[in-house]
N, C-alpha and C positions, 0 to 999 in steps of 0.2 A: 610896079612894086610898091611905091609909096602910097598910091591910091588904095591898093588892096590892104596894106598895113593900116592905113588910116581908117578904112572901113571896119577892119577887125577890132581896132581900139574902140570905135563907136559902138559896135555890137556888144562889147564887153560890159557896157553900162547897164544892160538889162539883167545882169547876173543876180543882183540882190532881190529879184522879184519872183524867183522860181518856187513852185509848189513841190516840195520834196519831203521824203521821210527817210530815216536812217535805221538800219538794223544793228545786230550785235557787233559787227566789224566796221561800223561806219558806212556800210553799204547804202548807197542812195537809191531810193525807189520812187516811182512817180504815181501819185494818186490819180492823176488824169493827164491828158496831153498838156504839157507845160509850155511856157513861153519859149524855153530853150529848144524844145522839140520842134515847135512851129518855126522858129528861126532857122534851125538846122535844115528842115525841109525846104525852106525858101532858098537857103544857100546851095542846096543840091539842085533845085529846080532852075536856078538862074545860072548855073555853071560855075559858081564861085569855088566849089569844092574841087572840080576838075582843074581849075587854075591852081589851087593850092597843091594838088598832087604833082604839078609840074614845076613848082618852085624849087630852088636849091634847098636840099635838106641839111639840117644842122648835124654836126658831129655830136649827137646826143643819144641817150638811151631812154626809150619810152617803155615803161613797164605796165602792162595791163594786168589787172587782177580779176580773176573769176573765182566763183565759189562752186555753185551747183550747175550742172547741165541737164536739162530735161524739161518736164512739164510742171508748172506750178500746181496744177490740180492733183498731182500724185503725192504731194508731201504731207507728212503728219506734222511737220514743224513750221518754221517761219518761211512763208512763200517768197519773201524778199531776198532770200539767199540765192535764188535762181538768177544766173547771169545770162543764159541764152538757151534756146532750144537747140537740139542737135543740128537741125537744118540751118538755123541762123549762125551757129558757131562755125559750121563748115564754110558758109559764105564769108564770114569774117576772116577766117584763115586764108581763103582763096584771094580775097581782096588785099589783105596785108602782104601776102607773098608776092603779088603782082606789083605792088607799089613801093615796098620797103624791104628791108633785110630783117628776117626773123632770126633773132640772136639766140645762141645757145647760152646756158649758164656760164660755161667756161669763158666765152667771149665777153659776157657781161662783167664777170669778175675782172678780167684783163682790162676792160674799158675803165672800170672804177679805179683800178690800181695804176692807170696811166700807161698800160702796156699795149693797148689796142685802140685804134681809131676806126670810125665808121664812115665810109664814103657815102653810104645811104643810111639814113637813120635806123638804128637798131631797135627792134620791137621785141621785148621779152614777154612771153605768155606765161603767167603764173596762176596757180590754183591753190586755194587754202582749204584746210581741214581734212581732206582725204575722203570725201564722200564716194560711195561706190559708183555713182553715176559718172564720176570722172573716168573710171576704168571702163564703164559700159559704153560711154559716148565720146568723151574727149580723146581718150587714148587712141582708138582706131582712126579717128579723123586726122589726128596729128601724124600718125604713122602713114596714112594714105597720102598725105601731102609732103611726107619726108621732112618734117620740121619737129623741133623739140619744144615740149612744154615742161615747166618746172612745177612739181607738186610738193607743197609743204604739208607735212604729215604730223598730226598729233599722235604720238605713239601709244597713248593709253586708249585711243579710239580704234586702233587697228582691228578689223574683223568684228567690230561691236554692233549691237542693235540698240544700245541705250542712247536716248536722245541727249545731246549736249545741252548745256544750261539754256542757251538762247532758244533752241527748239523745244525744250521742256516748257518754257514759259508760254511760247506760242501754242503748243499743243493743249496745255491746261486751259488757256483762255478760249480757244475756239471750240473745245469740246464741253465747256461748261454749260449747264442748263440754267444758270442763274442770270437774272437781268441786272443785278448789282453785285459788286464784289467789294468787301470791306477788309482791309488789311489792318492788323494791329502791330505790325513790325515792318520797318524800323520806326514807324509812327502810325497813328491812326489815319488811314486814307481810304476814301471810297471812290469807286469807279463805276461808270455806267456801261454795262456790257450789251445793252440792248441796241446801241447805235453802231459804233465801229470798234470791234475788239482790236483792230490793228492800231488804232490810236492809243489804246490802253497798253498794247505791247510796246509801243515806242517809249512810253513813260516808265514802264517797269524795267526795260532794258537800260534806260538812262540811269535809273536808281542803282541797278546792279553794277554798272560800269563806273559810276562816280563815287561809290561808297568804299573808300579805303578801309574804313573800320567796320564795314557791313559784314555780319555773319552770313555768308552767301548761302550756305546750306539751310540755315534757318529761314532765310528769305524765300527760298524755293519751297520749303515745307509750308510756309505761311500762305503762299499763293495757292498751293494745292488744297489747303483747308478752305481758303476763301472762295475758290472756284468750285469746290465740291468734287474735284476730279482726283484728288489724292496723288498717288504715285503711278497711276495707270500710264502705260506707254506701249507703243507698237512692239511686236515681237519679231520683226523681220530685220535682217542685217542691213545697215545703212552705210557702213564704212568699208573701205577697201581692206581686204585681208592680206596676209603675208604673201601668199602665192601670187595674188594679183599685183601686189606691189613689186615683187621680184620680177615678174614678167614685164612690167612697165619699165623698170630700171634696165633690164637686159634688152628691152625693145627701143632703147635710145632716149628715154625720158630722163630728165634730171630730178633728183629727189633732194628735198631740203627738210629741215626741222620746223615745226610749228609749236615747239615745246612738247612736254609730255602730256600735260592735262589741260592746256589752253587757259591758263590763268591770265589776268592782267598783271604782267610782271612787276610793274611799279608798285603794286599793292603788297608785294611779298618782301620779306627780308632779303638781305644780300645772300645769305646761305641758301634760302629757298629758291631764289632766282638761279643761282649756280646749279643747284640740283636739277631744276627743270631743264636747263639747256644742256647740261652734261648727260643726263640720263637719256634724253631723246636722241642725242647724237650717238651715244654708245649703242643703244638698241637698234637704230637704223643701220649703223655700220656693221654690227655683228650679223644682222640678218641679210644685208645686201652685199657685204663684202666690198664696199666702196667708201671713199672719204666724204663725209658730209661737211660741206664748206659753208652752207648758207642757212639762214633762219629768217622766217617771217614772224614779226611780232603779232601775237594775238591782239585783235582789235586794231592795233596799228596807229592809233591817234597819238598826237605828241605827248600826251600825259600817260600813255600806256606803257612807256619804257622810260628809263632815265640813265644817268651816268653809271649807276651801279650795274644796270643791265648790260651796258656796253663793256664794262670791266669784266663781267662774268663771261661774256662772249669771247673776249680776248683770251681769258684764262682757259676757256674750254677749247680754243683752237679754231673758232669760226673765222672765215675771211670776210664775209659780208652779211648784212642784215637788212631787211626790207620793212619800211613803214607803210602806212596806208592812209595818207591824207593829202595826196596830190603834190604838185610841185615839179621841179625840173631836175634832170640828171644830165648836166652839161659837162663836157670833157674838162678835166682839171678842177672841177668845182663840185664834186659829188662826194659826200661823206660815206665811207664804206659801211658804216653801221646805221645809216639813215638813207637808204636808197628809196626814192619816192615811187609810189605806185598809184595808178588810177583805176577807178571802178569801171566795170562793165556790167550793165544791168539789163535784164530781160525786157524791161519796159522802155528802154532808151529808143529802140528802133534803129534801122539801118542808117538813116540820115545823121542822127546824132552821133552814132559810133564813128562814122566816116569823118565828120567835122572835128570831133575831139582828137582823133588819131592824126589826121592830116595837119591840124593846126599845131599839135605837139611836135610834129616833125619839122615844122617851119619855125616855130617860136620857142621850142624847148619845153613847152608845157601846153596842155590843152586850152583852147579858148574858153571853154566852160565845161 
């Protein structure tokens, strides 16, 4: 045990050297096979992961966060929002079910409130935004394996075909015919589109997320003008509709709020934050006939919500809320309005997925 723990600590030293990119929600994607992926493959090949799977599991809650399920090539928006193919997702569910306890939302809430303990590490499967592919692919897989997933829904997106802001930016960039893009707002900035539009996407998403005083609608219009794509968008439905959402709820899935319109809550006034979390809760409850107890913060980074947000959640009657920047959820030391979640990415590969999940079960949080 000590030898393995010491080895894990030494392996953690490589973390600062990884080649990664982030999308609208802090989602990590890989431009090429990273050092952490190679390291994970080595841990699987040498049997280290099999040893970790046999270690005593901590009384902790590991929350995995997915976004889209499907093929990257099919999207009009940001390809980095894809967490797994249907085949890979099914393999992940099968492996987790074999080695750990797949927690329901009710169990997770009870754990956070100190009313539940896990003899085997609890793994909670969560999905953000409410893309239709969650219904098409994730829902039937979860039903087939008789386990629950939790789907955090933006109520203004239900049944919609309009791309959300992060997908709008991606769509405008990758359909642009220009080799250079010049913005005049929020300041004059030029970008080379002839190389990698994904790198430009990273920078524009960062501006959008960090700009508390940014006129976000104006910023999107400026990108449309600069790319020459204007307001063109696909005309097919990309989000779950009301009937599908009700079928999922009645089929054993847990439903939570992802606000009404997916704003960065900390950028809003106290009144606007309260309206976002109250209206989404009310709309979901009226349609589904259930009590909505959980919310996932849009973006989910430490600066995307604040004390005012948590006050709004308490006033609205939520019991728990989920962030998205990693960390541990250990018994007796988990904040109910800051339950940590970990990214699952389509580019991670099976080895990295297994290493991250198994080390979380042993250490309380993933190795990397």
